[in-house]
N, C-alpha and C positions, 0 to 999 in steps of 0.2 A: 738479440735473444731469440731462441728457437723454442717457442712454447705453443700451447694449444689455443686455438680459436674456438670458443663455445658457439655452437649453432643452436639458436633458440627458434624453433619452428612455430609459427602462429597461423598456419593454414586453417586450423580448426576454430580459430577465433577471428583474427582480422581477415583471413582469406574468406571466411564464411560471410563476412559483411558485404561482399560483392552482391549486388542485387540479383536475386535468383539462385544464389549459391548455397542457400541454407541446407543443412544436413540433418538427418534423423540421428537418434542415439546410435543405432547399429552402424550407420554409415561412418559416424565419427570413430567408432571402435575399429572398423576396418582400416581406416586411414592411420589411426594411432598405432596399430600393430605394425603397419608398414613403416612408419617413421621409426619405431623401435628397432625393426630389422635393419633400417638404414643407419642406426646408431646416432641419431641426433641427440644432443645433450638434454635439451629441454623441450617439452611439448606443451604449448599453451592450449589447453583443451577447451577453453570457452570462458564465458562471462557468467559465473554461477548465479549472480543476483538478477540476471536478465529475465529469467522465467523458471518455472519448476522443471520444464523440459531441459533447459540448459544446465540447471543444477544436477539433474540426474545423469546427463551426458558426461559432465566433468567427473562426477563421482564414479561412473562406470569405467571411464578411462583410467582414473586413479586406482581402481581395483584391479584392472587388467594389466597395466604396464609395470614392469619390474626393473627394466634396465635404463630407463630415461626418467628424468625429473618431470613430474606432472604439475602444471601451473594453472592457476585461475586468475583472471584479471578482476580487479575490483576498484571502483572509485574510492576516493579517500574519505569514505564515511563508514560508520560502524556497521550498518546493516550489510553493505556490500562485502566488507571484509569478513564478517562472521559467516556469511553464506559461502564465501570462497574457502574459509578455513574448514568448514564442515565438509565441503565437497572434496577437498584434497586429503582429508583425514586418513582414508584407506591407503594412500600412496606409499610405496616404499621410500620415495623421496619426493617431498611436496614443496611447492613454492607459492607464495602469494605475491602477485604483481599489482601494486597499487599506484594510482596516478592522480595528478591534479594539474590543471593548466597553469602556465607561468608567464605567458606572453601578455603584454599590456592589453591587447585587444580582447583576449579570452577572459582575463581577470575582470576587466571592466564590463564587457558586453554580455558575456555568458555567465560567469560565476557571480558577478556583482559583489566582489570581495576585494578588500585592500590587500596589498602585498603582505602586510603583517599577518592578516587573517589566513592567507594561503599557507604561509610558513607554519603557523600554529596548527592548522588542519593537517598538513603533511606529517608533522611530528606525532600528532595524535594517532594518525593512521598507522604509522610504524608501530606504535605501542599496542594497538589492537591486534595487528598481525603477529606480533611476537608471542601472543598467547597461543598461537597455533603452530608456528614454525620459526626456525632460526634463519631460514632461507627466504629473504625478503628483498624484492626488487622495487625500486621507486623510479617512476617516470615523470619527467616534467613535460606535460603535454604542450606541444607547439614550442619546444625548446629552440627550434630553428629560427623563430622570430622573437625569442625572448632576449632580455637585456643580460649581458654576460655577468654583470655584478650581482644581479638578483639570482641568477643560476648558481653562482658561487655560494651565495648566502643560503639558499634553500638546500643545496646539496650538502653543505657542511652540517646543517641542522639534522638532516635525515641520517647522515652517516653516524653522527653522535648518538642518534636515537636507536640505531641498530640495523639500518639498511645494509645489505651486503652486495647488491648490484645496483649501479646507478645507470639508468637508461636515458639517453639524449635523443629524443625523437625529432625527426624532421617531418612533422605530422602532415603538413600540406605540400611537401615536395618543393620547398621554396629555395633551398640552398644549392650551391654549386660546390664541387669537390674541394677546391683550394680553401674556400671560406669555411666549409664544414670541418675540414681537417684542422684548421687553425683554432676553431672553437673547441675541439676535443683537446688539442695540445694545451690551450689556455686553462681549461678546466682541470686537467690532470696536474698542471703546474701550480695552480692557485688554490685549489680546494684543500683545506686541511684534512688529513686522513685519506687522501686520494689513493695512496698506496695500499690501503686496507680493503678496497672494494674492487669489483670487476666493473670496468667501464663498458657500456653497451650502446649500440645505436639501432634505431628503427627508422628506416627511410622509406618515404613514399615516392611514387614514380610520376608525379604530375608533369614534370619537365623531362622525363625519361632519364633521370640521373640517380635513381635509387641505388643501383648497384655501384655506380661510380662513387657516389657519396659514401656508401658503406665501406668500400675498399680504401678510400682516402682516409676514413676514420681509423681503419685497422692499422694503416701505416703510421697514423698519429698516436697509436697506443690503445685503441679500443680492443678488447679481447672477447666481446660477445657481439654477434650480429643477429638481429631479429629479421626473419625472412620467411617466405612461403614457397611451397612447391608451385612451379609454373609462374611465380610472381603474382599469384592470385591476391586480390584485396580490393579495398574500397577505391572508387574512382579509377585511376589508371593503374592501381595495384601497388604491390610492395616490392622490395628487393627480392630477386629471384634466388632461392636457395641453391639451385643447381649451378647458377652462374657464380655465386659467391664461393661455393666449395671448390669448383674446378679452377677458378682464377687463382685462388690461394694455393691449390695443389699443383697447378701447372707452373706458377711463377714463384716458387719458393725462394728464388734469388732476390725477389723484391719484398715479399711479405715476411719471410723468416718466421713463419708460424704455420701450423697445419691444423686440420680438423680430424676427428676420429671417425668421420662419416665413411660408411661402406659405400663407395661411389657406384658399385655395380647395382645398387638398389635404386638409383636415381630414376632411370627410365620407367621401371615398374611403378614407382611412386607417382611419377608424372601421369602415366596412363590411368592409374586408379583415381587420382584426384580429378582428372579430366572427365572420366566416365561418370563419376558420382555427381559432380557439379554441373555437367553438361556444357562446360566451357572448353571447346576444342583448342588444341595447341596449334599455333600457326606453323606452317611447314618450315619457315626459315628461322624459327625460334632457336636461339643458341642452346646447345647441349641436347635438348629433348625434342626439337623439331624434326620432322621426317626427313628434311633435307640437310640436317646439321652435318652429316658425314657423306653427303652425296656429291659427286663430281661429274659435271656434264661437259665442261670445256675440255676440248681435246688436249690442250696444253696441260691442264690440271690432271686429267686422266693419265697422260703419259708420265708425268712426274710421280704420281702416286704409285703407278705400277713399277717404276724403277726404284723408288725409295719412298715409303709412306710419309716420312717426315718432311718431304718437300712441300706438301700442302696440308698436312694434318698435324696439329700440335698436341692432340690427344688421341687415344685409341678408342674407337667406338665401343668396344667390349668393356672398357674400363668404367663406362657410365651406364652399362646395362643393355646396350644395343646388341642384338644377335641377328644373324641372318634368319630369314623365315624358315626355321628348322621344322622339317616334317617329323612329327612325333607320334602320330596316331593314325589309324584307319579303322574301317568298320569291323575288322577282325580283332582289334585290340581288346584286352580283357579288363575286368574291373580293377585288379591290382595294379596293372600298368597305368590305368587312368588315375588311380589314387596317387601313385608314386610321382607321376608327372605333375599333378597339381601341387604336391608337397614341394617339389623342386622349384615350382613357380611361386612359392610362398603363399599359396591359397590355403586358408584354414578350412578344414572339414570338421564340423562340430558334432555330426551324428551320422549313423548309418542311414537314417532316413534321407538326410540331405545328400549323401553320397549316391544312394540309389536313384533319387530323383534326377540328380545332375548326370549320372551315367546314362539314364534313359534318354535324356535330352541330347547327350553326346551321340548316342546311337542314331537318333533321328537326324542329327546334323550330318553324320557320316554317310547316311543314305543319300543325302542331297549333294554333299560336297566330298569329292574323292580325297583331297589332301587336307588334312587338319593340322594347322600350325599352332604354335604357342599362343599367338594373338587370338586365334579362334577360341581356344580354351579359356583364356582370360576374359574374353567378352561373354562367353557362355556363363562363366561363374559370376561375373559382374551382374549379368541379367538375373541369374538365379538368386544372388544375395539381395537384390533390390526389390524382390517380390514381397509385398506385405500379404496379409491374409486376403485371399482372392475373393472379392465379391463379384467382380466381373472377370470372365475368362473367355478367350476366343476359341470357339469350337470349330468353326469352318468359315470360309470366306470365298467370294468370287468377285472378280473385277473385270469391267469391260471398258476398254478405251480404244477408240477408232478415229482416224482422221475425219474431221468434219462432223463428228457426233459428240454429244455430251457424255463424259465419262460417268459410269455408275458403279455402285458397289452393293453387294449383298453380304450381310454378316449374320452368323448364328452365334449367340453368346449364352454362356451359362451365367445366370444372375441369381446369386444365392443358391437356392435349391431347385430353381426352375430354368427353363430354356426360353429364349426370346429370339425372334428373327426380325430383321429390318433391312430396308434398302433405301438408298438415296443417290442422288446425282450431285456432281460438284464441278468445279473448274478443272479438276484433275483427279486421278484415281485416289490419291491420298486424301484430298479434300472430301471426296465422295465417301471414303471409308470412315473418316472422322464424323461426318454428318450422319452416316448410317448408325454408328455407335451412339451418337447423341439422341437419335430417335428413341433408343432404349433407355439410355442413362439419364437424359434430361438433367445434366449436372449443373447447369448454370455457371460453368467455369469460363474463363477467358484464356485463349491460347496466347502465350507470351513468346514462345520460341519453338521452332522446329528445326532440328539440325541433323544432318546425315553425314556419317563418315564411313569410308570403306576400311574394313579391318585389315585386310591383306590385299595384295595385288591380284589381278586376274578377273575375268568376267564371272567366275563362280564365287567371288569373295562375298563374305557376309557383309551386310550393311548394318551399322550400329546407329540407331536413331535415338535422339533425346527430344522429349516433349516437355515443355514447361507450362504448367497450368496455374492459374490464380483464381481463388474464390474467397471472398470476404476477408481480404488482406493476407490470406495464407498463400504461399507459393510452394509448389512441389515440382520435382523433376521425375519424369518417368523414362525408363530405358527399355529398349527392345532390340534384339538382334535376330537376323534371319537372312538366308540367301535371297529371299524375295523382299525387296525393299518396302513394298506396300504392306506386306504382312508384318515386317519389323516395325513399321509406323503404327499399325493398329495395336501391336503388342505394347509399344511405348505409351500410346495414348491410354490404353487400359491400365497399364502399370501406374500411371499418374492418377487416374481416376480411383484406383484401389487405395492409393495413399490418402487421397481426399476423403474417401469413404471410411478408411480406418482411423482417421483423425491423426495421422502422423504429424506430430507437432513441429512447427517451424522453429528451429533453434537459431534465432538471429538476435544478437545483442542490440540491433537497431530498433527492435520492436519496443 
């Protein structure tokens, strides 16, 4: 059979559960719009009952997205499901995804419920969900360690109650491909009404088998895969969306199904998620890593030059890779700037935003002769991540000399006033952060400091991510500049502004 494989993206829900990967409402909207451009079938926007902030984020995604189904996760209880139902109400196409644990260890130790009680609760949950939508997904949490007879029993019950998608999660990444495929085959064969629902899988990567298990399940009959951009997720992460999509697309002879995903949007999605979460992509990551289509071996280079398919089974441009295309210079005008941003899929919401971004582009063009697509994306990512500025860097100077302690001086705009400070540290970045703290006295803890070069060359912009924690809240700050110390100061201030503005942590783990 040659049919469609449904791509269910849970970057905004399960991906966000990575420690430190929490997102604001606006950041979720930016990612959701990119997922819609990529034509994923289902966007799991969050866990509406987790917090008021998460409810509002799910609702905002439901209001904004028209071409993909918007889904909210809910435990199998009435409050969760009603919150999910209200959050997805504005969606053009909405889904409620409810779950309850089914493994002996989870039922006994976590739920403290008997198997009969679990089945009854699952059926009740489907009934509540039907008050809001006919698109209902049911997940048996920890199905990978559940007894097959019990799975058959609970799936039969929820299908009769009205579930339309049945998800079989390997919640703790315990399964291996042959075993997991056999589980899917058995369930499809034994469960009454199996032909009336879509069978789905959600695999975690604790043993590095999430993609392999998902693909084995597809061959066994699953027609929905739950996955995340860059494989983001709890612990070791989830099945990687880009690997699932390109494996199925490249090996149609094996899978005999395909997705509707626009694969040219994969790399832009990867870069956007990486920038917002502060989780860099390893260079040798399949599909989206910087080295994924690079060839250093002389034998490989010779083969690719003679015939690309000797060493490349995919085309780089098919997944969104382009050469570092020179697009702009300091003489480029506002209309050209706007047009290029639109080609890159960047949303400009107002003339004020365009004017501010264009002014920053001109500043960058004075520092950096060649402006590439990646520079524009970083500039707009930096622009979009700015909350209302309580702290702003006005000027700075740094001194570092062999045998001397590095020092930094900063002048900051703080509210409506100006403040100056200086400090020394173990390096110029440390000194800059300490000087900022002389003014801010924020009481935050630095959890992560990450630097990535946006393009090649000694004049490349550096993109810095700073992760700060205060009173249980975690925020990411981003900054980009050709001067890496200035980029670091910008990123630190961006994170402080989010703390100051009370940007709510959208994390279902809370």
